[in-house]
Residue, then its C-alpha position, 0 to 999 in steps of 0.5 A: m610386137s608379134k603375139p606368141s605362136l600357139r600349140i593347138g590340138i584339133a580333133c575332128w572326123p577325117t571324112f568328107g563331111g563339112s565338120g572335118v573339112v572345116a576343121t582341117e582347113i582351120g588347122l592348115a590356115l593357122a599353121d600358115q600363120g606359124h602355129e603348131i597344129h596337131f590333128l587327132a583322128h582315127e584316119y588321116p583327114v581327107r583335106l590334109s596333104g603334103f608335108r609341113g614342119n609344124v603340122f602333125y597327125h596323131q592316129v587314134s587306134v581302137p583295139d579290137y577286144p572281144l569284150f566290147k560289142y562297140p569299140p570305145y572310140a571316145l575313150a581311145l581318143a581321150t587317151k590320145m588327147a591326153e598323151v599329145a597334150e602332155n608330150h607336146h605342151l598343147d595350149l588348147i584342144h579345138a574339138h569339132y563336133a560335140i560327140p565324141h570329140s568335146v567330151s573326150a577332150h574334157l576327160a583328157k584334161e582330167m587325165s593330163h592334170r593340165d588345169d591350164l589346158k583350154i577346150i574349145a568346142t565347135l558345133h557344126g549341126t547334126d551333133i546338135t540337131i540330130v545326135g545331141n537331140d537324141t535322149s541317149y546323148t542329150r545330157v552328155t552333149r549339154f555337159s560338153i557345151e557347158k564345161a567347154d572354155g569356149v564354144t563356137a557355132v557355124s551359123k546364127y541358126l545353130t547358135a539359137e538352136t543350141h540355146r533352145i534344145f539344151d536350155i543353156e544361157r552360156h555365150i556361143e560365138t557364131i563364126p561362119n564357115f569359110i571358103d578358100l577362094e584360090r581353090f574354089q574359083m570360076r573356071s572353064c570346064p571342057e569336060a562339061d562341054s564335051l558331056r552336055q548335048a545342045g541346050e542342056t542345063v547341067l545340075i550338080h549335087v554334092s553330099n554324103f548321100r545320107p537320108v537328111k540330104r533328100v537325094f530321092l527328092l532331087v532325082k524326082a524333081f530332075a526327072a520332071l525337069a528332064a521331061e520338059r527340057p534338055a538337062r543333065l544331073l551330076m551326083v557327087g559323093d557316096g553314102p547309104d542312099r546312093a544305090a537306091a537313088e541310082a535305082l530310082a533314076t532307072e525307074l524314072g527313065v533318066q538313068e542316062r542323064v544322071h551321072f553318079l560320080g562317087s566320092q571326089d577329092a577335087v570337087e572344085t574341078i567338077i562344080p564349075c561344070a554345072d549351071i545350077f547347084v542343088l541342095p535339097s536337104r530338109f535343113e542345113s546348119f550352114g551349107l558348106s557345099a552351097l558356099e563352095a558352089m557359090a565360090c565357083g560361080v554356080p547359083v544354088i537352089g536349096a531348101r528354105g530353113g536352117g542356116l542356108p538363108e544366111v549363105v544364099v540370098e534368095g533371088e540374088t545368088g540362088w533360090l530357096f524352096e519349101a523343104d520336102e515339097l517336090d512341086s516347089l523344087t520342080t517349079i524353081l528348077v524349070k524356071a531357073a533352067a529356062d534362063k541361062e543368061h540370068l544364071k550367069v548373072m546370079g553366078q557372078a553375084a554368088r562369087r562376090r558374096a563368097e568373096e565379101h562374106f566368107a573368105l578364109q583369110d577373113i574368117v580364120p583370124r576370128y578363130e585365132k582371136f577367140y583362142r586368145e580371148v579364151l586363153g586370156n580368161 
């Protein structure tokens, strides 16, 4: 006997960040299984496209009132959540990112007088290690975690950090991020063949160019690599450090070899153009962009620490360097670029690891199972 479909509200950031991407992919995958999905965000999620009869988008609007120096988005979100929960008889709200989504969900539950409405909070990383760790938000973040009906985290590292930072003992289900293996594939890239010159090694980096991503470290390491052998760097994304990174590339004399491509909707068509994916962040709670690269058959070089070692197997699917150490990153880049055949072997191993451990069709059912456990309780 088939289980009844669920009515699920999903609150997330609508941008290119990992939490928004994962939230949207979870919703779409669950919709394919027949569940009714209601997305709540201030803009249309970037990975949400096309029309499906059981997928709905509810825009959260914040009025521009002169009294408010900072628009109270959390309150507008809570109001919209309560409205959607009542009008569409939601079974649960899945809040991605603790602040403000999980907190707003608790307020929405109180406003809607729905004691049976369940709240699932998924922790993605910076909502715990940076935002939640700030004294301005620590107490409310702890509240949102302790009061949720169910909590998940995207890596064992993040689960442990949440227990440590907030000194809580409640159960947190670790469910890793996942990848759509049909979308992210090993494929030919004629664009790269026309771009690269003879013997060049092509590196790629994808991020939101925030300080935590350490793009300056990458540009410096690339300049050192380019001084020793032919190489090219593709920088995909946009954010506060992009302009300064471009200026640094010019200062180091590698501006003609570094291509800043801006935000791209279809990164799965660009990543396969590279020989190596570089993720120099000081730490990643998971490293979704690294998993995307691995699914495309591109080995990863990333900083040791955080949740990345749960994704990248050192010496098999990539390399890990000591965080913030320029010499360590440069040494690995030079060594990796010197052996193209070994890069191909590692790329194949990276694809296999993505298939065996992080496939969408294997991970999303774990969320559905967790939903039903919470609803049963």
